C-alpha positions in Angstrom: 16.7 160.3 42.6 17.8 157.9 39.9 20.9 156.3 41.5 20.1 154.0 44.5 22.6 153.9 47.3 24.3 150.6 48.0 22.2 149.9 51.1 19.0 149.9 49.0 20.3 147.4 46.5 19.6 143.8 47.3 19.4 140.4 45.7 16.0 138.9 45.2 15.3 135.2 45.1 15.2 133.9 41.6 12.3 131.6 42.3 10.5 129.9 45.2 7.2 131.7 45.3 5.4 129.8 42.6 3.6 127.5 45.0 2.4 130.5 46.9 1.0 132.2 43.8 -0.7 129.0 42.8 -2.4 128.6 46.2 -3.5 132.2 46.3 -5.0 132.1 42.8 -6.7 128.8 43.4 -8.5 130.4 46.5 -9.1 133.7 44.8 -7.2 135.6 47.4 -5.2 138.8 47.3 -2.1 139.9 49.2 -0.8 143.3 50.0 2.6 141.9 49.0 1.5 141.9 45.4 -1.0 144.8 45.4 1.4 147.3 47.1 4.4 146.0 45.1 6.4 145.2 48.3 10.1 144.9 47.7 10.2 141.9 50.1 7.8 139.8 48.2 10.3 137.4 46.8 11.8 136.6 50.2 8.4 136.2 51.9 6.7 134.2 49.1 9.9 132.0 49.0 9.5 131.3 52.7 5.8 130.5 52.4 4.5 133.6 54.1 2.2 136.4 52.9 0.0 139.2 54.3 -3.6 138.6 53.2 -5.4 141.6 51.7 -9.2 141.3 52.4 -12.2 143.3 51.3 -11.1 143.2 47.7 -8.2 144.9 46.0 -9.7 148.3 45.3 -9.4 151.1 47.9 -11.7 154.0 48.4 -8.9 156.4 49.2 -6.0 157.7 47.1 -2.8 157.9 49.1 0.1 159.3 47.3 2.5 156.5 48.3 0.4 153.4 47.8 0.2 151.2 44.7 -3.1 149.5 45.6 -5.8 150.2 43.1 -8.2 153.1 43.7 -11.9 153.3 42.7 -15.2 151.8 43.5 -14.8 148.4 45.2 -17.1 145.4 44.9 -19.2 144.3 47.9 -17.4 142.1 50.4 -17.2 138.4 49.6 -18.9 136.4 52.4 -16.8 133.4 51.5 -13.4 135.2 51.8 -12.9 134.6 55.5 -12.9 130.9 55.2 -10.7 131.0 52.2 -8.1 133.0 54.1 -8.3 130.4 56.9 -7.8 127.6 54.4 -4.8 129.3 52.9 -3.3 129.9 56.3 -3.8 126.3 57.3 -2.3 125.1 54.0 0.8 127.2 54.6 1.0 126.1 58.3 1.4 129.7 59.4 2.2 130.2 63.0 1.4 134.0 62.8 -1.2 135.2 60.3 -1.2 138.8 59.2 -4.4 140.2 57.6 -4.8 143.7 56.2 -7.4 145.4 53.9 -8.0 148.2 51.6 -9.9 151.2 53.1 -13.6 150.7 52.7 -15.2 154.1 53.5 -18.2 152.8 51.5 -19.2 150.2 54.1 -21.4 151.0 57.1 -18.8 149.7 59.6 -15.7 150.4 57.5 -15.1 146.7 57.1 -14.7 145.9 60.8 -17.2 143.2 60.7 -15.5 141.4 57.9 -12.2 141.5 59.9 -14.1 139.8 62.7 -15.3 137.1 60.4 -11.8 136.4 59.3 -10.5 136.2 62.9 -13.3 133.8 63.7 -12.5 131.6 60.7 -8.8 131.6 61.6 -9.5 130.7 65.2 -11.6 127.7 64.2 -9.3 126.5 61.4 -5.9 127.2 62.8 -6.4 127.6 66.6 -2.6 127.5 67.4 -1.8 130.5 65.3 -1.5 134.1 66.5 -3.4 136.7 64.5 -2.3 140.2 63.6 -4.7 142.6 61.8 -3.5 145.8 60.0 -6.6 147.9 59.7 -7.7 151.2 58.2 -8.8 154.0 60.5 -12.5 153.0 60.5 -13.2 156.7 60.2 -12.2 157.1 63.8 -15.5 155.5 65.0 -15.1 153.9 68.4 -18.2 151.8 67.9 -16.4 150.1 65.0 -13.6 149.1 67.3 -16.1 147.7 69.8 -17.1 145.2 67.1 -13.9 143.2 67.9 -14.8 142.7 71.6 -15.7 139.0 71.2 -13.1 138.2 68.6 -9.8 139.9 69.5 -6.6 139.6 67.5 -3.3 139.1 69.2 -1.9 142.3 67.5 -3.9 145.3 66.4 -1.9 147.3 63.8 -2.8 150.7 62.3 -0.1 152.7 60.5 0.3 156.4 60.9 2.5 156.2 57.8 4.2 159.6 58.0 4.6 162.8 60.0 1.6 165.2 60.4 2.9 167.9 58.2 3.0 165.6 55.1 -0.5 164.2 55.5 -2.1 166.5 52.9 0.1 165.0 50.1 0.8 161.5 51.5 -2.6 160.7 53.1 -5.0 163.3 51.9 -8.1 161.6 53.1 -6.7 160.6 56.4 -6.0 162.5 59.6 -3.0 162.1 61.9 -5.0 162.7 65.1 -7.6 160.2 64.0 -5.1 157.5 63.5 -3.6 158.2 67.0 -7.1 158.1 68.4 -7.8 154.6 66.9 -4.6 153.2 68.4 -5.2 154.8 71.8 -8.9 153.8 72.0 -8.2 150.2 70.9 -5.6 149.9 73.6 -7.9 151.4 76.2 -10.7 149.1 75.3 -8.6 146.0 75.0 -5.4 146.4 77.0 -4.3 142.8 76.6 -3.9 143.2 72.9 -0.5 144.4 71.5 -0.9 147.6 69.5 1.4 148.4 66.6 2.0 151.2 64.1 4.5 152.0 61.4 5.8 154.9 59.4 7.9 155.5 56.3 10.9 157.9 56.0 12.3 159.5 53.0 9.2 161.5 52.1 10.6 164.9 53.2 10.2 164.6 57.0 12.9 165.8 59.4 14.4 163.6 62.2 12.8 165.9 64.8 9.4 165.1 63.2 10.0 161.4 63.3 10.9 161.6 67.0 7.7 163.5 67.7 5.7 160.8 66.0 7.4 158.1 68.0 6.6 160.1 71.2 3.0 160.5 70.1 2.6 156.8 69.4 4.0 155.9 72.9 1.6 158.3 74.5 -1.2 156.5 72.6 -0.1 153.3 74.2 1.5 151.8 71.1 3.6 148.7 72.0 5.4 148.0 68.7 6.6 150.4 65.9 8.1 149.8 62.5 10.2 152.3 60.5 11.1 151.7 56.9 12.3 153.5 53.8 9.7 154.8 51.4 10.3 153.4 47.9 8.3 154.8 45.0 6.1 152.1 43.5 5.9 153.9 40.1 6.4 157.2 38.5 2.8 158.1 39.3 3.5 158.1 43.0 5.2 160.5 45.3 9.0 160.8 44.7 11.6 159.7 47.2 13.0 162.8 48.8 15.9 161.1 50.6 17.4 157.6 51.0 17.9 157.4 54.7 21.2 155.8 55.7 21.2 152.7 58.0 22.8 154.7 60.8 19.7 156.8 61.0 17.5 153.7 61.3 19.7 152.6 64.1 19.3 156.0 65.8 15.5 155.8 65.4 15.4 152.3 66.9 17.5 153.4 69.9 15.3 156.4 70.5 12.1 154.2 70.2 13.3 151.8 72.8 14.3 154.7 75.1 10.7 155.9 74.8 9.5 152.6 76.1 8.3 150.6 73.0 8.2 146.9 73.7 9.3 146.0 70.1 11.0 148.0 67.3 11.9 147.1 63.7 13.8 149.9 61.9 15.6 149.5 58.6 15.5 150.4 54.9 13.5 147.3 54.0 11.3 147.1 57.1 7.6 147.1 56.3 4.7 146.9 58.8 4.1 143.2 58.3 7.6 142.1 57.2 8.8 139.3 59.6 6.0 140.3 61.9 6.1 136.9 63.6 9.5 137.8 65.2 7.6 139.8 67.9 5.4 136.9 68.8 8.4 134.6 69.2 9.7 136.7 72.1 6.3 137.7 73.6 
């Protein structure tokens, strides 16, 4: 698909993110905004917000939609948690979103490093709310238990797409495993908001999207995000359809009917895009 529909075309800020880039580089930090080539990066950087990417910038999995580097990552940096906290404080963030590459090479999948980041943020910026967007931790409940003494305000794990497309979109992941992670975290820590997201435009049907939304609600998911898949490069999966805004409105309506507490659905919606809006109305 070479011609973008009008609802996908948007103006990007000409500048405004330079200070953000200087801060991130000075602290040696990565963001998923840059690594995943997010289309909202200009807007978010211009407003002084970003989603921190921890545990390096190299992923142990090879998802067909994702622009993050794949390969053999370096060991975790023990100083990274405090640098994330320093950056969050310098930006005066009210809501801090932290995600990571998948680290199947680590004994705990990186859960302990997430905990260290949460602790550093609580100490440095105690007034901020914290959202973590995690990998599936191989579906190991004991890795979820690691968070017991250092809970985030929002636990986010994305299912990304419908089950039928997992072999091409998320070949090393499992749909049922992702649902299990969300369900078990909610069961273990019911006071924490749980959140998930999926992309459309990869070849799924509306019926399949509605089934995923139903599955997420049955797993106790509180918040869901739905956005248009946009191909990061020619090496990645092609866009099968540009979903019209009316369909995003339809999915939002159906999600609320299913009982979701919060829903964000639109072409440029991403899992962590404007994530603070949900905390403002909590």
